[in-house]
C-alpha positions as CSV (number, residue, x, y, z in Angstrom):
1,M,23.1,21.1,-68.9
2,T,21.0,23.3,-66.6
3,S,21.8,27.0,-66.7
4,P,22.4,29.0,-63.5
5,Q,19.1,30.8,-64.1
6,G,17.3,27.4,-64.3
7,K,19.0,26.2,-61.0
8,R,18.0,29.4,-59.3
9,F,14.4,29.1,-60.6
10,S,14.3,25.5,-59.3
11,R,15.5,26.5,-55.9
12,E,12.9,29.3,-55.7
13,L,10.2,26.8,-56.6
14,A,11.5,24.4,-53.9
15,V,11.4,27.1,-51.3
16,E,7.9,28.2,-52.3
17,D,6.7,24.5,-52.1
18,L,8.3,24.1,-48.7
19,E,6.7,27.4,-47.4
20,A,3.3,26.3,-48.8
21,A,3.7,22.9,-47.1
22,V,4.6,24.5,-43.8
23,R,1.6,26.9,-44.0
24,A,-0.7,24.0,-44.8
25,R,0.7,22.0,-41.9
26,T,0.4,24.9,-39.5
27,E,-3.3,25.4,-40.5
28,D,-4.0,21.7,-40.1
29,L,-2.5,21.8,-36.6
30,A,-4.4,24.9,-35.6
31,R,-7.6,23.4,-36.9
32,S,-6.9,20.1,-35.0
33,N,-6.2,22.1,-31.8
34,R,-9.5,24.0,-32.1
35,E,-11.4,20.8,-32.7
36,L,-9.7,19.2,-29.7
37,A,-10.6,22.2,-27.5
38,D,-14.2,22.1,-28.7
39,F,-14.4,18.4,-28.0
40,A,-13.0,18.9,-24.5
41,S,-15.5,21.6,-23.8
42,V,-18.4,19.3,-24.9
43,V,-17.1,16.4,-22.9
44,A,-16.5,18.6,-19.8
45,H,-20.1,19.9,-20.0
46,D,-21.4,16.3,-20.3
47,L,-19.3,15.2,-17.3
48,R,-20.4,18.1,-15.2
49,S,-24.1,17.4,-15.5
50,P,-24.1,14.1,-13.5
51,L,-21.6,15.6,-11.1
52,L,-23.9,18.5,-10.3
53,T,-26.7,16.0,-9.8
54,V,-24.6,14.0,-7.3
55,S,-23.5,17.1,-5.5
56,G,-27.0,18.4,-5.3
57,Y,-28.4,15.2,-3.7
58,C,-25.4,15.1,-1.3
59,H,-26.3,18.6,-0.1
60,L,-30.0,17.6,0.3
61,L,-29.0,14.6,2.4
62,R,-26.8,16.8,4.6
63,E,-29.6,19.3,5.1
64,G,-32.4,16.8,5.6
65,Y,-30.7,14.1,7.5
66,S,-28.1,16.0,9.6
67,G,-27.8,14.3,13.0
68,R,-30.0,11.4,11.9
69,M,-27.2,9.3,10.3
70,D,-24.4,7.6,12.2
71,T,-20.7,8.6,11.8
72,T,-20.1,5.9,9.2
73,A,-22.8,7.3,6.9
74,D,-21.5,10.8,7.5
75,G,-18.1,9.6,6.4
76,Y,-19.4,8.0,3.2
77,L,-21.3,11.2,2.4
78,N,-18.1,13.3,3.0
79,A,-16.1,11.0,0.7
80,I,-18.7,11.4,-2.1
81,V,-18.6,15.2,-1.7
82,E,-14.8,15.3,-1.8
83,G,-14.8,12.9,-4.8
84,V,-17.1,15.2,-6.7
85,A,-14.9,18.2,-5.9
86,R,-11.8,16.4,-7.1
87,M,-13.6,15.5,-10.4
88,N,-14.6,19.1,-10.9
89,R,-11.0,20.2,-10.4
90,L,-9.8,17.5,-12.8
91,I,-12.3,18.7,-15.5
92,E,-11.2,22.3,-15.1
93,D,-7.5,21.4,-15.4
94,L,-8.2,19.3,-18.5
95,L,-10.0,22.2,-20.1
96,D,-7.2,24.6,-19.2
97,Y,-4.7,22.1,-20.8
98,S,-6.7,21.7,-24.0
99,R,-7.3,25.4,-24.4
100,L,-3.6,26.2,-24.3
101,G,-3.2,24.6,-27.7
102,S,-6.0,26.5,-29.3
103,S,-6.0,29.9,-27.8
104,E,-4.0,32.8,-29.3
105,C,-1.1,34.2,-27.2
106,A,-1.2,38.0,-26.8
107,F,2.6,38.6,-26.5
108,E,3.5,41.9,-25.0
109,P,5.9,43.4,-22.4
110,I,4.8,41.9,-19.1
111,R,6.3,42.9,-15.7
112,L,6.7,39.7,-13.8
113,D,6.5,41.5,-10.4
114,A,3.0,42.5,-11.3
115,V,2.1,39.0,-12.4
116,L,3.5,37.6,-9.1
117,G,1.5,40.2,-7.2
118,Q,-1.7,39.0,-8.9
119,V,-0.8,35.3,-8.2
120,G,-0.2,36.2,-4.5
121,A,-3.7,37.7,-4.3
122,N,-5.2,34.6,-6.0
123,L,-3.5,32.2,-3.5
124,E,-4.0,34.4,-0.4
125,A,-6.1,31.9,1.4
126,M,-3.7,29.0,0.7
127,I,-0.7,31.1,1.7
128,R,-2.3,32.2,4.9
129,Q,-3.5,28.8,5.9
130,S,-0.1,27.1,5.3
131,G,1.9,29.9,6.8
132,A,4.0,30.2,3.7
133,A,6.7,32.9,3.3
134,I,7.4,34.0,-0.2
135,E,10.5,36.0,-1.0
136,I,10.6,37.7,-4.5
137,G,13.7,39.2,-5.8
138,P,14.0,41.8,-8.6
139,M,11.9,40.6,-11.5
140,P,12.4,41.5,-15.2
141,T,9.9,42.6,-17.9
142,V,9.5,39.7,-20.3
143,L,7.7,39.2,-23.6
144,G,4.7,37.0,-22.9
145,D,1.0,36.5,-22.4
146,Q,-0.1,37.8,-19.0
147,T,-2.9,35.3,-18.4
148,Q,-0.8,32.3,-19.2
149,L,2.2,33.6,-17.1
150,A,-0.1,34.1,-14.1
151,Q,-1.3,30.5,-14.6
152,L,2.3,29.3,-14.8
153,F,3.4,30.9,-11.6
154,Q,0.2,30.1,-9.8
155,N,0.8,26.4,-10.5
156,L,4.4,26.5,-9.5
157,I,3.7,28.3,-6.2
158,G,0.7,26.2,-5.5
159,N,2.8,23.1,-5.9
160,A,5.5,24.5,-3.6
161,I,2.8,25.0,-0.9
162,G,1.0,21.7,-1.6
163,F,4.2,19.6,-1.4
164,R,5.4,21.2,1.8
165,A,7.3,19.4,4.6
166,T,6.4,19.7,8.3
167,E,7.7,23.2,8.6
168,P,5.9,26.1,6.9
169,P,6.7,26.6,3.2
170,A,9.6,29.0,2.3
171,I,9.5,29.9,-1.4
172,A,12.2,32.1,-3.1
173,I,11.6,33.5,-6.6
174,S,14.6,35.0,-8.4
175,S,15.8,35.9,-11.9
176,T,19.1,36.2,-13.7
177,P,19.6,37.5,-17.3
178,D,20.9,35.0,-19.9
179,G,21.5,36.7,-23.3
180,D,18.1,37.7,-24.7
181,R,16.3,35.6,-22.1
182,H,15.8,35.5,-18.3
183,V,16.2,32.4,-16.2
184,I,13.5,32.4,-13.5
185,R,14.0,30.2,-10.4
186,V,11.2,29.1,-8.0
187,A,12.8,27.4,-5.0
188,D,11.1,25.8,-2.1
189,N,11.9,23.9,1.1
190,G,9.4,21.1,0.5
191,I,9.6,17.3,0.4
192,G,11.7,17.2,-2.8
193,I,11.5,15.0,-5.8
194,D,13.4,11.8,-6.6
195,S,15.8,12.2,-9.5
196,M,14.1,9.2,-11.2
197,D,10.9,11.3,-11.5
198,F,12.4,14.5,-12.9
199,D,11.1,13.8,-16.5
200,K,7.8,12.2,-15.2
201,V,6.6,15.3,-13.2
202,F,5.9,17.2,-16.4
203,Q,3.7,14.4,-17.8
204,I,0.0,14.8,-17.7
205,F,-1.7,12.9,-14.8
206,F,1.6,12.1,-13.1
207,R,1.0,12.5,-9.3
208,K,3.2,12.1,-6.3
209,A,0.2,11.5,-4.0
210,A,2.3,10.7,-1.0
211,G,3.3,13.8,0.8
212,R,1.0,16.3,-0.9
213,R,-1.0,18.3,1.7
214,E,-3.3,20.0,-0.8
215,G,-5.4,18.3,-3.4
216,G,-3.9,18.0,-6.9
217,T,-4.9,16.6,-10.3
218,G,-1.5,15.8,-11.8
219,I,-2.0,18.3,-14.6
220,G,-0.5,21.5,-13.2
221,L,3.2,20.9,-14.2
222,A,2.1,19.6,-17.7
223,I,0.3,23.0,-18.1
224,C,3.5,24.8,-16.9
225,K,5.6,23.0,-19.5
226,K,3.1,23.8,-22.3
227,I,3.0,27.5,-21.3
228,V,6.8,27.8,-21.2
229,H,7.2,26.1,-24.6
230,R,4.6,28.4,-26.1
231,H,6.8,31.3,-24.9
232,G,9.8,29.7,-26.7
233,G,11.5,28.7,-23.4
234,R,12.2,25.5,-21.5
235,I,11.6,24.3,-18.0
236,W,13.5,21.9,-15.8
237,L,14.1,21.2,-12.1
238,E,16.8,20.6,-9.5
239,S,15.8,18.7,-6.4
240,E,16.8,16.3,-3.6
241,V,14.3,14.3,-1.6
242,G,13.8,16.0,1.8
243,R,15.7,19.1,0.8
244,G,13.3,21.0,-1.5
245,T,12.9,21.6,-5.2
246,T,13.9,24.4,-7.6
247,F,12.0,24.8,-10.8
248,L,13.9,26.8,-13.5
249,L,12.5,28.2,-16.7
250,T,13.4,30.7,-19.4
251,L,11.4,33.5,-20.8
252,P,12.2,36.1,-23.5
253,D,13.3,39.6,-22.6
254,A,10.8,42.2,-23.5
255,E,13.3,44.3,-25.5
256,T,15.9,41.9,-26.9
257,G,13.9,38.7,-27.0
258,R,12.2,37.5,-30.2
259,T,8.4,37.1,-30.3
260,P,7.7,33.4,-29.7
261,T,6.0,31.6,-32.6
262,A,3.2,30.0,-30.5
């Protein structure tokens, strides 16, 4: 018969084995993420090289043959230039997505109003061109990584502008406390999303091409989901076709929230 001391010793060994297995698994995942990010960087560099060549020759054609080609040839050339630009954006977004899994998060108290101010400056040209009106309510201080939070809201606001309806975009950003977290809402008056696509929109490369007025790669919302999860939160949406979309997400409070284990 096993003594109480023996049982306690066995439990302690089991806990130690489990902790060691978790540490080993965490190290394996971190190593795999670093290798994936390195691979993505190499592939992106190799993809960019031919793109830069194509882009360079297109500019030479424009400069050397301007006015000497018919409108059909000009249209072909413009299509090539736009295709190269889209490919560059896709590569950039893929790199951003891969880096999220390998980069360390610098969690610290972050004022969301300051983050949104930075995002507004980054999107100034898009906001001005679209005539967008952005209303921002009182924002909390959360525990997070400033660079990733700026990327998160830049994608959400950029989507709200890109998927606008015929009238200028009206975007409202608000926050409500929820225990040791805050629920942030980003609401727009855009074209809306069919309920059948609610889960799909966060999948990488999912694109609702019809209705988007600004170019997109189908990676932005996948990046948003990954950032929110790295902050220990969740993201979801409420929408109705033709009546706008509201994205909701949770972030930890700077004082009462726990540091996310990203």
